[in-house]
C-alpha positions as CSV (number, residue, x, y, z in Angstrom):
1,M,0.0,0.0,0.0
2,V,1.2,3.5,-0.8
3,T,1.5,5.8,2.2
4,T,1.0,9.6,1.7
5,M,3.2,11.6,4.1
6,I,2.4,15.2,5.0
7,T,5.5,16.8,6.3
8,R,6.3,20.2,7.8
9,E,7.8,21.4,4.5
10,K,4.3,21.3,2.9
11,A,1.8,23.9,4.1
12,I,-1.9,22.8,4.1
13,S,-4.3,25.5,3.4
14,N,-7.5,23.6,2.8
15,I,-9.0,20.2,3.7
16,K,-12.3,18.9,2.2
17,I,-14.3,16.0,3.6
18,K,-16.8,14.4,1.2
19,D,-19.2,11.5,1.4
20,A,-19.5,9.5,-1.8
21,T,-21.9,6.7,-2.7
22,L,-21.1,4.4,-5.6
23,G,-23.9,2.7,-7.5
24,Q,-24.0,-1.1,-7.9
25,K,-21.2,-2.3,-10.2
26,H,-20.0,1.3,-10.7
27,T,-16.7,1.6,-12.5
28,A,-14.6,4.7,-12.6
29,P,-12.3,5.7,-15.5
30,L,-8.6,6.2,-15.1
31,S,-8.2,9.2,-12.9
32,L,-5.8,11.3,-10.8
33,H,-6.1,14.1,-8.4
34,P,-3.7,17.0,-8.0
35,F,-3.8,16.6,-4.2
36,P,-3.5,13.6,-1.7
37,V,-6.7,11.6,-1.1
38,V,-7.4,9.5,2.0
39,G,-10.6,7.5,2.3
40,V,-12.4,5.0,4.5
41,I,-14.9,2.5,3.2
42,T,-18.0,2.7,5.5
43,E,-20.1,0.0,3.8
44,G,-19.5,-2.7,1.2
45,N,-16.2,-3.1,-0.5
46,I,-14.3,-1.7,-3.6
47,T,-11.7,-2.7,-6.1
48,F,-8.9,-0.2,-5.9
49,Q,-5.8,-0.1,-8.0
50,I,-3.0,2.4,-8.3
51,E,-1.6,2.1,-11.9
52,D,1.1,-0.6,-12.2
53,E,0.5,-1.9,-8.6
54,P,-1.4,-4.9,-7.3
55,V,-5.2,-4.7,-7.1
56,Q,-6.6,-4.0,-3.5
57,H,-10.0,-5.0,-2.1
58,P,-10.7,-2.8,0.9
59,K,-13.9,-3.7,2.7
60,A,-16.0,-1.8,5.3
61,A,-13.7,-0.1,7.8
62,G,-10.8,-0.5,5.3
63,K,-8.9,2.5,4.0
64,F,-7.2,3.7,0.8
65,N,-4.9,6.6,0.0
66,E,-3.5,8.2,-3.1
67,S,-0.5,10.6,-3.3
68,A,-1.0,13.7,-5.4
69,N,-1.0,13.1,-9.2
70,M,-1.0,9.3,-8.8
71,R,-2.8,7.5,-11.6
72,I,-5.7,5.4,-10.3
73,A,-6.5,2.6,-12.7
74,R,-9.5,1.2,-10.8
75,F,-12.0,2.4,-8.2
76,D,-15.0,0.1,-8.6
77,N,-17.9,-0.9,-6.5
78,D,-17.9,-4.6,-6.0
């Protein structure tokens, strides 16, 4: 699993918290965010894959994280 570190060298000016619900069998296209993302699965499970890394299957209470500008190959509702 990739770990995103926030160090003192990087100032944080904004944090957003969002709640997202994926429909059954939802699949997301290849994506990336220009900022770090940290998430917790509250119900069900997903298929999560950072490009060129093994597929992960976090379940309820599981977590995922993405470093800024990391290409996400899969973020699918199982």
